[in-house]
N, CA, C and O of each residue as an XYZ file, in Angstrom:
520
protein
N      -5.153     -2.236    -43.486
C      -4.740     -1.528    -42.746
C      -5.101     -1.756    -41.614
O      -4.730     -0.857    -40.859
N      -5.950     -2.949    -40.860
C      -6.210     -3.370    -39.525
C      -4.842     -4.612    -39.381
O      -4.670     -5.061    -38.248
N      -4.088     -5.032    -40.300
C      -3.654     -5.721    -40.256
C      -2.082     -5.061    -39.932
O      -1.285     -5.514    -39.110
N      -1.876     -3.851    -40.831
C      -1.002     -2.966    -40.232
C      -0.615     -2.742    -38.781
O       0.389     -3.094    -38.163
N      -1.809     -1.983    -38.368
C      -1.897     -1.369    -37.297
C      -1.236     -2.841    -36.322
O      -0.141     -2.864    -35.759
N      -2.046     -3.736    -36.344
C      -1.818     -4.867    -35.496
C      -0.117     -5.431    -35.637
O       0.326     -6.303    -34.890
N       0.382     -5.029    -36.293
C       1.900     -5.504    -36.803
C       2.565     -4.327    -35.742
O       3.252     -4.511    -34.737
N       2.182     -3.293    -36.241
C       2.633     -1.742    -35.161
C       2.686     -2.228    -33.895
O       3.799     -2.436    -33.410
N       1.479     -2.503    -33.112
C       1.618     -2.362    -32.128
C       2.228     -3.960    -31.848
O       2.724     -3.938    -30.721
N       2.352     -5.139    -32.370
C       2.917     -6.104    -31.680
C       4.216     -5.700    -30.811
O       5.213     -5.084    -31.189
N       3.910     -6.234    -29.515
C       5.890     -5.909    -28.594
C       5.587     -4.736    -27.931
O       6.206     -4.502    -26.893
N       4.574     -3.779    -28.412
C       4.281     -2.664    -27.614
C       3.198     -2.822    -26.056
O       2.246     -3.583    -25.876
N       3.741     -1.891    -25.208
C       2.951     -2.316    -23.785
C       1.661     -2.444    -23.926
O       1.009     -3.352    -23.408
N       1.089     -1.325    -24.810
C      -0.464     -0.964    -24.360
C      -1.329     -0.396    -23.313
O      -0.638      0.023    -22.384
N      -2.391     -0.256    -23.158
C      -2.879      0.883    -22.220
C      -2.961      0.168    -20.691
O      -3.064     -1.046    -20.866
N      -2.954      0.407    -19.657
C      -3.503     -0.159    -18.460
C      -3.948      0.730    -17.497
O      -4.452      1.724    -18.020
N      -3.952      0.751    -16.187
C      -4.732      1.183    -15.234
C      -4.484      2.856    -15.433
O      -5.353      3.669    -15.746
N      -2.894      3.163    -15.132
C      -2.132      4.305    -15.441
C      -2.176      4.968    -16.349
O      -2.191      6.161    -16.048
N      -2.215      4.702    -17.690
C      -2.740      5.240    -18.672
C      -3.721      5.741    -19.134
O      -3.642      6.683    -19.923
N      -5.331      5.007    -18.580
C      -6.260      5.488    -18.650
C      -6.455      6.527    -17.169
O      -7.316      7.402    -17.273
N      -5.919      6.468    -16.235
C      -5.717      7.558    -15.348
C      -5.151      9.031    -16.154
O      -5.743     10.104    -16.036
N      -4.173      8.882    -16.800
C      -3.839      9.934    -17.124
C      -4.279     10.622    -18.374
O      -4.144     11.798    -18.711
N      -4.861      9.570    -19.008
C      -5.702     10.131    -20.314
C      -6.892     10.938    -19.529
O      -7.213     12.034    -19.990
N      -7.544     10.455    -18.392
C      -8.398     11.056    -18.048
C      -8.209     12.423    -17.315
O      -9.041     13.324    -17.215
N      -6.805     12.377    -16.774
C      -6.311     13.917    -16.375
C      -6.437     14.657    -17.666
O      -7.155     15.656    -17.637
N      -5.812     14.310    -18.889
C      -5.502     15.083    -20.028
C      -6.576     15.207    -20.188
O      -6.424     15.986    -21.129
N      -8.145     15.091    -20.062
C      -9.505     15.364    -20.625
C      -9.698     15.842    -20.039
O     -10.721     16.377    -20.464
N      -9.395     16.459    -18.541
C      -9.860     17.021    -17.543
C      -9.189     18.335    -18.085
O      -9.874     19.103    -18.759
N      -7.794     18.638    -17.798
C      -6.943     19.675    -18.425
C      -7.379     19.977    -19.649
O      -6.985     21.131    -19.816
N      -7.903     19.669    -20.521
C      -8.267     20.048    -21.873
C      -9.472     20.454    -21.566
O      -9.442     21.668    -21.763
N     -10.567     20.145    -21.182
C     -11.921     21.012    -20.754
C     -11.438     22.153    -19.704
O     -12.099     23.176    -19.527
N     -10.386     21.916    -19.116
C     -10.297     23.255    -18.034
C      -9.511     24.516    -18.916
O      -9.917     25.657    -18.700
N      -8.446     24.331    -19.857
C      -8.216     25.187    -21.112
C      -9.410     25.334    -22.072
O      -9.295     26.226    -22.912
N     -10.267     24.777    -22.080
C     -11.232     25.417    -22.928
C     -12.406     26.472    -22.004
O     -13.090     27.364    -22.507
N     -12.389     26.119    -20.753
C     -13.156     26.972    -20.206
C     -12.281     28.391    -19.693
O     -12.909     29.427    -19.473
N     -10.881     28.338    -19.538
C     -10.343     29.314    -18.809
C      -9.419     30.104    -19.631
O      -9.051     31.226    -19.282
N      -8.961     29.423    -20.938
C      -8.076     29.997    -21.895
C      -7.022     30.393    -21.374
O      -6.559     31.533    -21.343
N      -6.527     29.207    -20.849
C      -4.972     29.963    -19.985
C      -3.878     28.936    -20.671
O      -4.137     27.758    -20.919
N      -2.706     29.525    -20.917
C      -2.074     28.303    -21.812
C      -1.433     27.511    -20.747
O      -0.557     26.707    -21.067
N      -1.766     27.649    -19.558
C      -1.015     26.798    -18.661
C      -1.562     25.011    -18.614
O      -1.073     23.912    -18.355
N      -2.858     25.591    -19.040
C      -3.664     24.193    -18.938
C      -3.506     23.648    -20.419
O      -3.429     22.424    -20.310
N      -3.425     24.006    -21.740
C      -3.190     23.935    -22.991
C      -1.405     22.923    -22.881
O      -1.303     21.756    -23.261
N      -0.513     23.544    -22.433
C       0.912     22.858    -22.259
C       0.605     21.707    -21.215
O       1.020     20.593    -21.535
N      -0.109     21.833    -19.936
C      -0.153     20.573    -19.085
C      -1.148     19.250    -19.712
O      -1.092     18.077    -19.344
N      -2.049     19.836    -20.757
C      -2.618     19.041    -21.726
C      -1.725     18.114    -22.912
O      -1.989     16.989    -23.335
N      -0.921     18.750    -23.166
C      -0.165     18.244    -24.330
C       0.790     17.380    -23.579
O       0.743     16.164    -23.768
N       1.710     17.923    -22.689
C       2.396     16.802    -21.646
C       1.882     15.710    -21.356
O       2.469     14.675    -21.672
N       0.534     15.670    -20.613
C      -0.383     14.302    -20.372
C      -0.529     13.369    -21.991
O      -0.590     12.145    -22.110
N      -0.547     14.100    -22.768
C      -0.812     13.074    -23.613
C       0.163     12.630    -24.257
O      -0.011     11.538    -24.798
N       1.542     13.328    -24.425
C       2.821     13.031    -24.683
C       3.023     11.901    -24.138
O       3.183     10.882    -24.811
N       3.043     11.920    -22.832
C       3.393     11.156    -21.531
C       2.584      9.577    -21.881
O       2.958      8.428    -21.644
N       1.626      9.985    -22.386
C       0.342      8.611    -22.083
C       0.784      8.067    -23.218
O       1.299      6.958    -23.073
N       0.739      8.574    -24.499
C       1.247      7.771    -25.889
C       2.633      7.280    -25.621
O       2.888      6.133    -25.988
N       3.431      7.883    -25.117
C       4.985      7.098    -24.640
C       5.232      5.883    -23.755
O       6.238      5.174    -23.779
N       4.038      5.735    -22.877
C       3.919      4.731    -21.845
C       3.064      3.549    -22.789
O       3.444      2.390    -22.627
N       2.033      3.765    -23.677
C       1.175      3.202    -24.177
C       2.149      2.461    -25.599
O       2.045      1.288    -25.959
N       2.699      3.089    -25.974
C       3.689      2.550    -27.270
C       5.086      2.021    -26.805
O       5.725      1.410    -27.662
N       5.556      2.145    -25.776
C       6.517      1.818    -25.622
C       6.895      0.258    -25.221
O       6.161     -0.451    -24.532
N       7.881     -0.062    -25.647
C       8.380     -1.811    -25.560
C       9.016     -2.076    -24.410
O       9.076     -3.300    -24.293
N       9.510     -1.542    -23.524
C       9.833     -1.482    -22.060
C       8.524     -2.024    -21.320
O       7.725     -1.159    -20.963
N       8.287     -3.047    -21.113
C       7.425     -3.770    -20.142
C       7.615     -4.039    -18.762
O       6.708     -4.115    -17.933
N       8.827     -4.181    -18.546
C       9.144     -4.257    -17.228
C       8.981     -3.004    -16.408
O       8.419     -2.917    -15.317
N       9.699     -1.816    -17.272
C       9.775     -0.398    -16.529
C       8.015      0.121    -16.564
O       7.523      0.781    -15.649
N       7.400     -0.233    -17.537
C       5.728      0.306    -17.652
C       4.940     -0.659    -16.730
O       3.852     -0.229    -16.348
N       5.236     -1.647    -16.394
C       4.412     -2.455    -15.612
C       4.799     -1.981    -13.870
O       3.887     -1.810    -13.062
N       6.031     -1.844    -13.553
C       6.573     -1.236    -11.983
C       6.354      0.119    -12.236
O       6.723      0.649    -11.188
N       5.909      1.162    -13.127
C       5.173      2.286    -12.991
C       3.767      1.986    -12.450
O       3.399      2.546    -11.417
N       2.931      1.094    -13.126
C       1.631      0.796    -12.781
C       1.557      0.353    -11.823
O       0.565      0.558    -11.124
N       2.600     -0.445    -11.410
C       2.068     -0.994     -9.972
C       2.089      0.053     -8.736
O       1.391      0.041     -7.722
N       2.994      0.864     -9.086
C       3.412      1.761     -7.887
C       1.981      2.674     -8.054
O       1.349      3.044     -7.065
N       1.594      2.961     -9.354
C       0.291      3.673     -9.173
C      -0.715      2.963     -8.508
O      -1.464      3.525     -7.710
N      -0.797      1.668     -8.796
C      -1.987      1.171     -8.050
C      -1.824      0.857     -6.495
O      -2.644      0.415     -5.691
N      -0.463      1.239     -6.336
C      -0.658      0.952     -5.003
C      -0.610      2.474     -4.120
O      -1.045      2.388     -2.972
N      -0.286      3.385     -4.414
C      -0.693      4.650     -4.243
C      -2.463      4.755     -4.388
O      -3.061      5.239     -3.427
N      -3.174      4.343     -5.468
C      -4.439      4.372     -5.482
C      -4.995      3.783     -4.328
O      -5.949      4.353     -3.800
N      -4.501      2.609     -3.792
C      -5.039      1.715     -3.082
C      -4.998      2.681     -1.839
O      -6.035      3.229     -1.464
N      -3.802      2.887     -1.203
C      -3.715      3.803     -0.022
C      -5.280      4.726     -0.028
O      -6.219      4.470      0.727
N      -5.266      5.941     -1.172
C      -5.689      6.690     -1.292
C      -7.434      6.102     -0.776
O      -8.140      6.519      0.141
N      -7.673      5.098     -1.705
C      -8.841      4.721     -1.492
C      -9.608      4.158     -0.585
O     -10.814      4.307     -0.389
N      -8.610      3.311      0.111
C      -8.548      2.820      1.289
C      -8.527      3.713      2.503
O      -9.066      3.194      3.481
N      -8.163      4.626      2.643
C      -8.295      5.707      4.018
C      -9.937      6.456      3.715
O     -10.608      6.897      4.649
N     -10.342      6.489      2.463
C     -11.388      7.066      2.468
C     -12.503      5.999      2.773
O     -13.623      6.365      3.129
N     -12.134      4.505      2.607
C     -13.015      3.438      2.168
C     -13.133      3.457      4.077
O     -14.186      3.570      4.705
N     -11.837      3.321      4.633
C     -11.954      3.453      6.245
C     -12.712      4.451      7.164
O     -13.289      4.400      8.250
N     -12.443      5.363      6.231
C     -13.194      6.850      7.215
C     -15.084      6.688      6.784
O     -15.923      7.037      7.614
N     -15.376      6.280      5.786
C     -16.611      5.747      5.540
C     -16.998      5.058      6.772
O     -17.716      5.490      7.674
N     -16.357      3.810      6.667
C     -16.866      2.726      7.551
C     -17.230      3.208      8.772
O     -18.330      3.165      9.321
N     -15.900      3.805      9.249
C     -15.767      4.497     10.959
C     -17.204      5.409     11.110
O     -17.977      5.460     12.066
N     -17.235      5.815     10.342
C     -18.203      7.101     10.317
C     -19.522      6.280     10.503
O     -20.340      6.684     11.329
N     -19.799      5.020      9.696
C     -20.940      4.403      9.738
C     -21.606      3.793     10.796
O     -22.802      3.709     11.074
N     -20.152      3.206     11.562
C     -20.341      2.346     12.595
C     -20.130      3.095     14.116
O     -19.033      3.218     14.660
N     -21.374      3.549     14.656
C     -21.175      4.449     15.468
C     -21.371      3.880     17.036
O     -21.491      4.500     18.092
N     -21.352      2.328     16.727
C     -21.557      1.412     18.246
C     -20.509      1.043     18.597
O     -20.597      0.233     19.520
N     -18.888      1.405     18.087
C     -17.692      0.632     18.395
C     -16.855      1.622     18.015
O     -17.002      2.524     17.190
N     -15.696      1.253     18.931
C     -14.507      1.918     18.771
C     -13.369      1.112     17.843
O     -13.181     -0.093     18.010
N     -12.725      1.793     16.978
C     -11.233      1.042     16.868
C      -9.723      1.367     16.877
O      -9.217      2.388     16.413
N      -9.087      0.347     17.473
C      -8.020      0.777     17.984
C      -6.843     -0.581     17.103
O      -7.017     -1.594     16.425
N      -5.753      0.144     17.609
C      -4.641     -0.745     16.789
C      -3.956     -1.167     17.689
O      -3.536     -0.380     18.537
N      -3.667     -2.487     17.746
C      -2.820     -3.171     18.875
C      -1.445     -2.205     18.989
O      -1.254     -1.538     17.972
N      -0.731     -2.075     19.766
C       0.510     -1.462     19.798
C       1.708     -2.377     19.382
O       2.640     -1.898     18.735
N       1.690     -3.501     19.698
C       2.709     -4.473     19.327
C       2.573     -4.991     17.883
O       3.611     -4.836     17.241
N       1.508     -5.597     17.170
C       1.423     -6.067     15.847
C       0.707     -4.440     14.769
O       1.198     -4.092     13.695
N      -0.203     -3.903     15.294
C      -0.759     -3.050     14.592
C      -1.830     -3.396     13.905
O      -2.200     -2.659     12.992
N      -2.484     -4.498     14.188
C      -3.920     -5.042     13.965
C      -5.158     -4.038     14.119
O      -5.052     -3.318     15.111
N      -6.246     -3.846     13.392
C      -7.190     -2.953     13.970
C      -7.989     -4.215     15.124
O      -7.912     -5.434     14.971
N      -8.632     -3.587     16.101
C      -9.439     -4.312     17.107
C     -10.526     -3.373     17.290
O     -10.335     -2.178     17.515
N     -11.740     -3.947     17.188
C     -13.021     -3.191     17.493
C     -13.748     -3.882     18.566
O     -14.044     -5.072     18.676
N     -13.971     -2.876     19.335
C     -14.544     -2.435     20.776
C     -15.866     -2.200     20.903
O     -16.429     -2.099     19.812
N     -16.516     -2.085     21.787
C     -18.131     -1.741     22.063
C     -17.766     -0.361     22.593
O     -16.754     -0.242     23.284
N     -18.413      0.524     22.353
C     -18.443      1.981     23.087
C     -19.146      2.206     24.364
O     -20.073      1.534     24.818
N     -18.750      2.932     24.727
C     -19.297      3.335     26.237
C     -19.394      1.972     27.376
O     -20.371      1.895     28.122
N     -18.488      1.118     27.410
C     -18.158      0.363     28.241
C     -16.914      0.687     29.452
O     -16.521     -0.240     30.159
N     -16.325      2.153     29.611
C     -15.138      2.668     30.149
C     -13.706      1.926     29.634
O     -13.358      1.750     28.466
N     -13.012      1.560     30.826
C     -11.774      1.175     30.710
C     -12.109     -0.086     30.732
O     -12.760     -0.779     31.514
N     -11.429     -0.317     29.514
C     -11.457     -2.140     29.532
C     -10.318     -2.687     29.190
O      -9.504     -1.916     28.682
N      -9.951     -3.991     29.336
C      -8.748     -4.684     28.753
C      -8.960     -5.306     27.313
O      -9.826     -6.139     27.045
N      -8.025     -4.768     26.413
C      -8.291     -5.446     25.237
C      -7.068     -6.563     24.407
O      -5.924     -6.318     24.023
N      -7.823     -7.745     24.351
C      -6.892     -8.692     23.749
C      -6.871     -8.574     22.266
O      -7.888     -8.774     21.603
N      -5.465     -8.178     21.614
C      -5.378     -8.557     19.984
C      -5.733    -10.134     19.892
O      -5.391    -11.029     20.665
N      -6.566    -10.213     18.647
C      -6.570    -11.564     18.192
C      -5.491    -11.821     17.150
O      -5.615    -12.830     16.456
N      -4.631    -11.162     16.996
C      -3.599    -11.810     16.404
C      -2.436    -12.103     17.046
O      -1.873    -13.161     16.764
N      -1.876    -11.221     18.015
C      -0.515    -11.617     18.716
C      -1.036    -11.864     20.345
O      -0.181    -12.059     21.208
N      -2.354    -11.843     20.663
C      -2.526    -11.774     22.106
C      -2.093    -10.887     22.958
O      -2.184    -11.138     24.160
N      -1.538     -9.682     22.515
C      -1.291     -8.938     23.574
C      -2.134     -7.915     24.050
O      -2.931     -7.232     23.406
N      -1.832     -7.883     25.416
C      -3.398     -7.218     25.930
C      -2.600     -5.447     26.291
O      -1.475     -4.984     26.475
N      -4.139     -4.921     26.223
C      -3.597     -3.814     26.236
C      -4.778     -2.474     27.022
O      -5.933     -2.852     26.825
N      -4.758     -1.410     27.631
C      -5.906     -1.028     28.540
C      -6.507      0.001     27.591
O      -5.530      0.623     27.172
N      -7.735      0.561     26.970
C      -7.736      1.741     26.719
C      -9.356      1.833     27.020
O     -10.178      0.922     27.119
N      -9.559      3.606     27.158
C     -11.257      3.750     27.515
C     -11.785      3.599     26.028
O     -11.187      3.872     24.988
N     -12.949      3.135     26.186
C     -14.145      2.949     25.189
C     -15.141      4.321     25.510
O     -16.188      4.484     24.884
């Protein structure tokens, strides 16, 4: 039986981060269906599970790989946004500015009044109030 399953899965894409996320969403919608007994959650669960099995059993590796990369890019932006907000909230002694020419983040001390800031990346000077 184990050998037959291995033969069946040979050449298939398998599980990746996106399929794990879809499965997690499917479990959440299943729990919501069990609590609320609304058919919307039932059908959403079915769609998510079918989509997940389609991705896992697919033989089109390139397409599934591109989908996973897009998911990781979006997830990185979302987690990066919250990570940056957490860091900014923790560091009250500095202000973060972006360079107007290259958009590099520059950290300067608070409470120094108007200062001239030089970007460490492109050496562009700009004036900001801290």
